[in-house]
N, C-alpha and C positions, 0 to 999 in steps of 0.2 A: 108691536112691531119687527119681523123678519130683520137680521141684520142683513142682507142683501136692500133690503126698503129703509133703511139705516143709513145703508149709505150711501141712495143715492138721493135720499133727502141732505145730507150733508155736501154733495156733490152740488144739488140747483145753490143750494144756502152760498155758498163758497164762490158758487156763482163757476166753479170746474170738470174740464172735461174730465171724465173717469180715466187712470190707463186699468184695462181688464188681460190678464197673460195666461198663453192659456199654452203646455207642458202636457205633453202626452205620460200617463204614466208608466213608471218601468223601463222611458228611455236614456237613456241606456242603459240604466242600472235602478235599480229599487231606493239604494243608498244612497244618487248617482239624485234620484228626484226628491228625494230629504230634503236636499243639499240645495237643490237648484231653486224649490219654492219655499225655502227661509230666508234666500236671500234677497226671491222675489219682492214676497212681508214686509225682509227688513227695508228696501228699497224705496217704499212705499207704494205697491198692487194698491190696488182699493179692490177687486177680488180676483181669484184664482180660478180660473175654469182650468178641469184634470178632466185628459180628456182617460178615459176608459178602453187598453190594444180593443181595434176587435178585426181579427182573419178579413173580413170581406167589407170595409168603410168606406161603401158603393158611392155618399155627398164628402170624403173627404178628398182634397185632392194629391197628387206624390209625396209632396209634404211629408202631411202629416201622416200616408198609406206609410214610407218608409219607418216612419216614423214606432208607429203600430207595432210591423213585421220587427223589430228592435225590440221592441216590448215584449211582444209576446216571444224572441225566444228568449229573453234573459230571464222567465218564467211568469211574464205578469197578467194575472188577470184580476179579474171584477172584483174579486176576495183579498186577493188580496191587497191592494186601489184600497177598501176602505179599512182592509187591517192596519195598515202604511195613516190613513190623511186621519186613523182614529188616535191615534197614538202620539199624531203629527198637532192635534187639532190645539189641545191646549199653547201650544207656541206660536200659532198664529193668528197673527191679528183681523188679515182680509179675511172675505165672506169667501165660505170654497163654490164650487157650483164646480159639481160632476155631469161631464158631455160623454151619453152611451148611446147605442144603438136599444133594442130591444131584448135584444138572442139570449144575454147577458145575463140581462134576469128578468127571465123567461126561466135560464138553465134556477139559477139559485131558486123563485120563487117569490113572487110578488111582493109578496105578505115579509117574509125575512128582507128582500132587501132592502123593505120600508122602514125594517125596524134597526139593520143594521148598520144603515148611512143616519137616523136621526142617533144612534146611538156612537158616530164616529162626527159626529157634527157637522156630519157639507148644509148645508142654505137653501142648495136647488137642484133642482136634477132634471139635462133636457137630454130628451129622448129624440136622436136625428129619425129616428126612422117610424114612428108613432102617432099613428092616424087619434085626429080627437076621438074621432065618432066609434072607437077601439080604444079609449084608453081610464074606463071609468074604474078598472080595477085598481089599475097604479094609481091615479088622482087623489082617487080614497087612499089608499096606503101611506102615500106620502100624506094628505091631511092627518094622518090620525099622532104622528110623528112631527106635524109641524117644520116639515122642509120643501120651500117654494117649486113647482115644477111652473120651468120656462118653454115657453111656448114659440113656433116661429112661422113666420110667417114669409110671401115672398115674392115679388110683384103679379105673379100669378094668381097672385090668393085671389081669390073671391071676396066680396064685401059678407057676404054670409058665410060664409069658414070664420073669417078676420073675427068676424063680432063672437064668434062659438069656439076662437081658438083665443081670443081675448078674454073669453068669462072662464076659459079655464088655465088661466096663467096666476101668476104669483110670481114678487120678486121682480119679474122684468117681461119685453116682448121680446125675441128675439129678432130682430129683422136680418132676412135679407136681398143684402145686394143687386148682387145675381145668381142669371141659371146656372149655373151648372155644379163642378165640384170648386171647393175654399181651393184659395190659392195660389191660383192660375195664372193671377189680368193684374194690372196694375193701375188702372181707375175708377172709378167706382162709377154707376151707370146709370145713365137719367134715369130709370126707372127707379131708383131707393129712393127718389125726391117725395115721390108718390106715398110710397108712406108712412 
């Protein structure tokens, strides 16, 4: 059973809502990211989501866009993020989920990314712009190293596509509650209940 599955099983058993935190890797610096992750972990975060900075974060709102800009300016990359997490993994209790876009993975190479993610102790990966239909090589690479693949569904996801996404997902399923970029609304969409 994966570390993510164990965490969610423990939360269900305790009838407790989990705290899932998000940090953009390298914002404002790699050293500060390490400190932030250690603090979140020691403070009881149930899952640590780490965003890989990307130059064109289409799905992200202004807060994460600016964090990505600062991280990229500080020299943060997918490779530096994997190096940092590999160095830190043994000192962190919470599962680590990497949020990224497909381009940095393709630049590194899907198999190389899989090997590096496995070596770094990454528990799950969510690729924001990888359609299920185009993800076979990525899914295979993650399965080889036992890294969970997290799928995305939204209020506009068709039933057929939802079933396919669920079939390809492990660890958890990420439900997008509102259409548009992240972080710009204060209320939950009524459409989210349908998910």
